[in-house]
Backbone as CSV, one residue per row, in Angstrom:
resi,resn,N_x,N_y,N_z,CA_x,CA_y,CA_z,C_x,C_y,C_z
1,MET,55.895,160.720,-125.054,56.187,160.979,-126.432,55.382,162.149,-126.988
2,TYR,54.104,162.178,-126.635,53.282,163.276,-127.101,53.303,164.391,-126.064
3,PRO,53.320,165.625,-126.538,53.330,166.724,-125.560,51.998,166.806,-124.831
4,THR,52.042,167.081,-123.567,50.833,167.252,-122.769,50.586,168.734,-122.548
5,LEU,49.384,169.035,-122.119,49.057,170.437,-121.866,49.961,170.994,-120.776
6,GLY,50.466,172.168,-121.007,51.295,172.829,-120.013,52.751,172.422,-120.081
7,SER,53.094,171.447,-120.901,54.486,171.021,-120.967,55.314,171.931,-121.865
8,GLU,54.643,172.689,-122.718,55.367,173.593,-123.607,55.827,174.800,-122.831
9,LYS,56.940,175.331,-123.222,57.458,176.528,-122.562,56.636,177.727,-123.009
10,GLN,56.124,178.463,-122.045,55.370,179.682,-122.331,56.343,180.852,-122.352
11,PRO,56.202,181.767,-123.319,57.097,182.929,-123.322,56.842,183.773,-122.075
12,GLN,57.907,184.239,-121.501,57.801,185.061,-120.300,57.306,186.453,-120.668
13,ARG,56.353,186.927,-119.889,55.841,188.281,-120.100,56.671,189.230,-119.261
14,THR,56.873,190.393,-119.768,57.570,191.408,-118.984,56.549,192.208,-118.200
15,ASP,57.015,192.936,-117.215,56.123,193.766,-116.411,55.432,194.817,-117.265
16,THR,56.143,195.348,-118.241,55.558,196.409,-119.068,54.420,195.864,-119.915
17,GLN,54.517,194.621,-120.394,53.430,194.033,-121.173,52.194,193.864,-120.302
18,ASP,52.392,193.422,-119.063,51.257,193.241,-118.159,50.594,194.574,-117.829
19,ILE,51.385,195.617,-117.641,50.824,196.939,-117.362,49.994,197.409,-118.548
20,GLU,50.487,197.193,-119.750,49.740,197.601,-120.941,48.438,196.824,-121.073
21,ILE,48.457,195.546,-120.738,47.234,194.737,-120.806,46.196,195.277,-119.833
22,TRP,46.612,195.540,-118.587,45.674,196.069,-117.607,45.210,197.469,-117.979
23,HIS,46.081,198.236,-118.597,45.711,199.583,-119.065,44.559,199.489,-120.065
24,ARG,44.629,198.557,-120.996,43.569,198.394,-121.995,42.321,197.744,-121.400
25,ARG,42.516,196.764,-120.516,41.366,196.096,-119.907,40.512,197.060,-119.092
26,MET,41.137,198.009,-118.461,40.431,198.934,-117.575,40.132,200.267,-118.266
27,SER,39.838,200.232,-119.544,39.411,201.412,-120.321,40.442,202.525,-120.311
28,HIS,41.701,202.149,-120.484,42.803,203.095,-120.650,43.052,203.941,-119.396
29,LEU,43.103,203.275,-118.252,43.463,203.966,-117.010,44.906,204.447,-117.072
30,ASN,45.193,205.533,-116.338,46.573,206.010,-116.307,47.381,205.225,-115.279
31,ARG,48.701,205.482,-115.226,49.614,204.717,-114.365,49.224,204.803,-112.896
32,LYS,48.833,205.969,-112.457,48.514,206.170,-111.040,47.366,205.248,-110.609
33,TYR,46.309,205.189,-111.397,45.155,204.375,-111.043,45.426,202.887,-111.229
34,ILE,46.292,202.536,-112.176,46.656,201.128,-112.333,47.414,200.654,-111.097
35,SER,48.322,201.486,-110.567,49.051,201.085,-109.360,48.112,201.018,-108.158
36,THR,47.088,201.884,-108.111,46.100,201.821,-107.041,45.273,200.542,-107.168
37,LEU,44.944,200.162,-108.383,44.176,198.953,-108.635,44.889,197.717,-108.102
38,LYS,46.206,197.715,-108.217,46.995,196.576,-107.757,46.808,196.347,-106.258
39,SER,46.707,197.432,-105.485,46.553,197.278,-104.034,45.095,197.032,-103.627
40,LEU,44.134,197.351,-104.489,42.719,197.220,-104.138,42.104,195.884,-104.522
41,ALA,42.608,195.263,-105.572,41.963,194.060,-106.096,42.873,192.844,-105.970
42,ASP,42.257,191.696,-105.777,42.998,190.438,-105.733,43.194,189.931,-107.157
43,GLY,44.338,189.336,-107.419,44.600,188.730,-108.721,45.186,189.685,-109.740
44,VAL,45.368,190.925,-109.362,45.986,191.889,-110.275,47.454,191.953,-109.909
45,ASP,48.283,191.357,-110.734,49.711,191.363,-110.444,50.465,191.564,-111.744
46,PHE,51.271,192.578,-111.752,52.086,192.827,-112.929,53.480,193.259,-112.545
47,GLY,53.952,192.754,-111.445,55.323,193.047,-111.046,55.432,194.416,-110.407
48,THR,56.599,194.964,-110.515,56.849,196.257,-109.880,56.494,197.380,-110.839
49,MET,56.026,198.476,-110.266,55.709,199.657,-111.088,56.963,200.513,-111.156
50,ARG,57.673,200.377,-112.228,58.837,201.238,-112.437,58.392,202.474,-113.180
51,LYS,59.325,203.362,-113.399,59.009,204.547,-114.197,58.833,204.078,-115.639
52,TYR,57.589,203.859,-115.984,57.272,203.336,-117.307,56.195,204.212,-117.918
53,LYS,56.437,204.674,-119.119,55.464,205.517,-119.818,54.633,204.631,-120.735
54,LEU,53.311,204.713,-120.580,52.423,203.934,-121.428,52.429,204.520,-122.831
55,ASN,52.726,203.691,-123.808,52.730,204.139,-125.204,51.490,203.606,-125.898
56,CYS,50.356,204.171,-125.553,49.087,203.724,-126.100,48.648,204.735,-127.166
57,GLU,48.504,204.268,-128.392,48.164,205.160,-129.503,46.799,205.819,-129.303
58,GLU,45.835,205.068,-128.768,44.499,205.620,-128.546,44.539,206.768,-127.535
59,CYS,45.334,206.598,-126.477,45.421,207.650,-125.450,46.107,208.897,-125.993
60,VAL,47.143,208.712,-126.784,47.849,209.861,-127.366,46.914,210.630,-128.288
61,THR,46.156,209.911,-129.112,45.228,210.554,-130.040,44.128,211.304,-129.301
62,SER,43.593,210.706,-128.244,42.484,211.342,-127.532,42.928,212.543,-126.716
63,ASN,44.198,212.632,-126.376,44.686,213.765,-125.588,45.180,214.924,-126.437
64,GLN,45.140,214.796,-127.747,45.573,215.892,-128.601,44.549,217.011,-128.575
65,ARG,45.015,218.220,-128.580,44.154,219.392,-128.561,44.445,220.254,-129.779
66,LYS,43.415,220.928,-130.254,43.573,221.836,-131.374,44.287,223.089,-130.881
67,GLN,45.294,223.500,-131.618,46.028,224.696,-131.236,45.249,225.917,-131.694
68,ILE,45.016,226.821,-130.780,44.271,228.040,-131.077,45.243,229.109,-131.522
69,SER,44.950,229.738,-132.632,45.792,230.820,-133.121,45.566,232.065,-132.280
70,ARG,46.630,232.686,-131.857,46.535,233.907,-131.053,46.538,235.161,-131.920
71,PHE,46.617,234.975,-133.228,46.618,236.102,-134.144,45.221,236.300,-134.721
72,PRO,44.765,237.543,-134.846,43.425,237.756,-135.396,43.360,237.351,-136.864
73,VAL,42.183,236.926,-137.282,41.967,236.549,-138.674,41.960,237.810,-139.526
74,ARG,42.628,237.749,-140.683,42.683,238.912,-141.559,41.316,239.137,-142.187
75,ARG,40.756,240.312,-141.978,39.455,240.650,-142.561,39.653,241.149,-143.989
76,PRO,38.758,240.802,-144.892,38.876,241.303,-146.270,38.674,242.816,-146.317
77,LYS,39.389,243.469,-147.226,39.327,244.933,-147.332,38.231,245.410,-148.275
78,THR,37.849,244.569,-149.232,36.804,244.951,-150.183,35.703,243.899,-150.186
79,ASN,34.524,244.305,-150.655,33.417,243.369,-150.773,33.750,242.279,-151.794
80,LEU,33.308,241.097,-151.535,33.473,239.921,-152.392,34.933,239.492,-152.568
81,GLU,35.836,239.996,-151.721,37.215,239.517,-151.755,37.256,238.064,-151.249
82,ILE,36.499,237.790,-150.194,36.325,236.429,-149.693,34.831,236.135,-149.702
83,VAL,34.465,234.987,-150.279,33.059,234.599,-150.383,32.925,233.179,-149.833
84,TYR,31.935,232.973,-148.967,31.650,231.656,-148.410,30.393,231.122,-149.088
85,ILE,30.455,229.861,-149.549,29.341,229.280,-150.294,28.974,227.926,-149.688
86,ASP,27.681,227.747,-149.435,27.156,226.460,-148.994,26.139,225.987,-150.017
87,LEU,26.247,224.718,-150.394,25.282,224.097,-151.289,24.650,222.953,-150.513
88,CYS,23.347,222.979,-150.373,22.651,222.002,-149.542,21.598,221.266,-150.364
89,GLY,21.478,219.969,-150.114,20.442,219.179,-150.766,20.977,217.825,-151.132
90,PRO,20.170,216.959,-151.673,18.757,217.127,-151.998,17.891,216.999,-150.744
91,MET,16.856,217.794,-150.703,15.901,217.748,-149.604,14.931,216.585,-149.833
92,GLN,14.375,216.071,-148.763,13.438,214.959,-148.897,12.156,215.404,-149.597
93,GLU,11.731,216.612,-149.313,10.511,217.157,-149.918,10.868,218.329,-150.822
94,ASN,10.244,218.389,-151.976,10.414,219.546,-152.857,9.608,220.709,-152.299
95,ASP,10.043,221.949,-152.636,9.212,223.086,-152.250,8.067,223.235,-153.259
96,PHE,7.296,224.285,-153.132,6.120,224.488,-153.975,6.468,224.500,-155.456
97,TRP,7.664,225.036,-155.799,8.077,225.161,-157.206,8.936,223.992,-157.664
98,GLY,9.174,223.001,-156.812,9.928,221.813,-157.215,11.417,221.880,-156.919
99,HIS,11.880,222.880,-156.178,13.305,222.995,-155.865,13.698,221.959,-154.812
100,ARG,14.835,221.298,-155.049,15.340,220.299,-154.093,16.662,220.716,-153.471
101,TYR,17.301,221.761,-153.988,18.600,222.229,-153.505,18.510,223.724,-153.218
102,PHE,19.452,224.208,-152.396,19.613,225.654,-152.270,21.082,225.955,-152.027
103,SER,21.484,227.156,-152.409,22.851,227.607,-152.133,22.759,228.915,-151.366
104,LEU,23.662,229.061,-150.413,23.759,230.277,-149.618,25.141,230.845,-149.842
105,ILE,25.199,232.095,-150.293,26.466,232.773,-150.559,26.560,233.941,-149.579
106,VAL,27.696,234.031,-148.873,27.890,235.083,-147.871,29.162,235.841,-148.204
107,CYS,29.070,237.178,-148.242,30.231,238.039,-148.460,31.035,238.085,-147.157
108,GLY,32.351,237.889,-147.248,33.197,237.858,-146.069,33.337,239.187,-145.375
109,ARG,33.179,240.305,-146.094,33.350,241.624,-145.477,32.034,242.173,-144.957
110,SER,31.025,242.244,-145.819,29.764,242.887,-145.436,28.783,241.916,-144.787
111,LYS,29.044,240.619,-144.892,28.145,239.572,-144.390,26.793,239.573,-145.113
112,TYR,26.740,240.194,-146.288,25.529,240.189,-147.107,25.309,238.768,-147.602
113,LYS,24.054,238.320,-147.634,23.742,236.935,-147.988,22.847,236.860,-149.215
114,TRP,23.124,235.878,-150.073,22.282,235.574,-151.214,21.823,234.134,-151.079
115,LEU,20.525,233.916,-151.252,19.963,232.577,-151.200,19.410,232.246,-152.578
116,HIS,19.836,231.135,-153.138,19.385,230.704,-154.462,18.739,229.335,-154.330
117,LEU,17.504,229.205,-154.836,16.817,227.919,-154.874,17.152,227.243,-156.195
118,LEU,17.462,225.946,-156.149,17.934,225.238,-157.331,17.113,223.974,-157.556
119,LEU,16.814,223.691,-158.826,16.126,222.453,-159.181,17.097,221.280,-159.199
120,LYS,18.304,221.517,-159.743,19.347,220.499,-159.837,20.631,221.066,-159.249
121,LYS,21.503,220.204,-158.843,22.782,220.642,-158.274,23.613,221.387,-159.318
122,SER,23.502,220.992,-160.571,24.287,221.627,-161.639,23.815,223.049,-161.942
123,ASP,22.657,223.470,-161.409,22.178,224.830,-161.634,23.011,225.879,-160.898
124,ILE,23.981,225.474,-160.098,24.828,226.424,-159.380,25.852,227.063,-160.319
125,GLN,26.200,226.396,-161.429,27.235,226.920,-162.339,26.896,228.289,-162.916
126,PRO,25.685,228.528,-163.411,25.391,229.861,-163.959,25.458,230.958,-162.883
127,ILE,25.209,230.608,-161.630,25.283,231.599,-160.554,26.722,232.046,-160.357
128,PHE,27.686,231.112,-160.475,29.090,231.471,-160.349,29.565,232.377,-161.491
129,ARG,29.006,232.177,-162.635,29.443,232.957,-163.795,28.974,234.389,-163.757
130,ARG,27.916,234.683,-162.989,27.406,236.056,-162.925,28.316,236.960,-162.171
């Protein structure tokens, strides 16, 4: 009357599900090494290795590469046409005058650099207005 252990019908696993399980268990091995594993180890059985492509999101993400542009970057024609600005801080230690931040401004054409020491982060606004 009462169900016993093992009396319930277990859903059948397909070969592709077993391959995916072993793929994840073995740190995302590719198909070639998974099929080699089957012949090397006892207890590894996942049916026949058909032409099956592993659709693992982690593997797809890790194999993506940044596309490199083959075109040169356009250089600015005049000074201060492109300006790069870094604002850094707060520093753990103040300098002699009490500054905790600094900004570095670099001209894109001449590569001339300006370094500004700042007491507060908001002190960068008057520098932009000049």
